[in-house]
C-alpha positions in Angstrom: 117.8 145.7 164.9 116.8 148.7 167.0 116.6 146.5 170.1 120.0 145.0 169.6 121.6 148.4 168.9 119.9 150.0 171.8 121.3 147.3 174.1 124.7 147.9 172.7 124.8 151.7 172.8 122.6 152.5 175.9 124.4 154.9 178.2 123.6 152.8 181.3 125.6 149.9 179.9 128.6 152.0 178.8 131.8 152.6 180.8 131.9 155.8 182.8 134.4 157.4 180.3 132.2 156.6 177.3 128.8 157.7 178.7 128.7 161.0 176.8 129.5 159.3 173.5 127.0 156.6 174.2 124.3 159.2 175.0 124.9 160.9 171.6 124.8 157.5 169.8 121.6 156.5 171.5 120.0 159.9 170.6 120.9 159.3 167.0 119.5 155.8 167.1 116.3 157.0 168.7 115.9 159.7 166.0 116.5 157.2 163.2 114.0 154.8 164.7 111.4 157.5 165.0 111.8 158.4 161.3 111.7 154.8 160.1 108.6 153.8 162.1 106.5 156.8 160.9 105.4 156.2 157.3 105.0 160.0 156.5 108.5 160.8 157.9 110.0 157.8 156.2 108.6 158.9 152.8 110.2 162.4 153.4 113.5 160.8 154.3 113.4 158.4 151.3 112.6 161.4 149.0 115.6 163.3 150.3 113.5 166.1 151.8 114.4 167.9 155.0 112.6 166.9 158.2 109.3 168.6 158.9 109.8 171.8 160.9 113.3 172.5 159.7 114.0 175.8 158.0 116.4 177.0 155.4 118.8 178.2 158.1 119.0 174.7 159.6 119.7 173.2 156.2 122.4 175.7 155.6 124.2 174.7 158.7 123.7 171.0 158.2 124.1 170.4 154.5 124.7 173.8 152.8 127.8 175.7 152.0 128.8 175.8 155.7 128.5 172.0 156.0 130.7 171.6 152.9 133.3 174.0 154.3 133.4 172.2 157.6 133.7 168.8 155.8 136.7 170.1 153.8 138.5 172.4 156.3 137.1 171.6 159.8 135.3 173.9 162.1 136.7 177.5 161.8 136.6 178.2 165.5 138.8 175.3 166.5 
């Protein structure tokens, strides 16, 4: 599945106008693959724990009150 998705979303195969989006998609794909192929990281992911090395501030921005605010109302600076 990783190989098929990487061929689909690789920035080198994307149109010039979609290269930035394809780069972001490929970065997410690579991050997911790295988590799934490492047994320790996969156990943390399956248990719903934050990635190793993250701190409370990162969690606040990603999933905390701020994240809920952005999901509901959008980013305040836009």
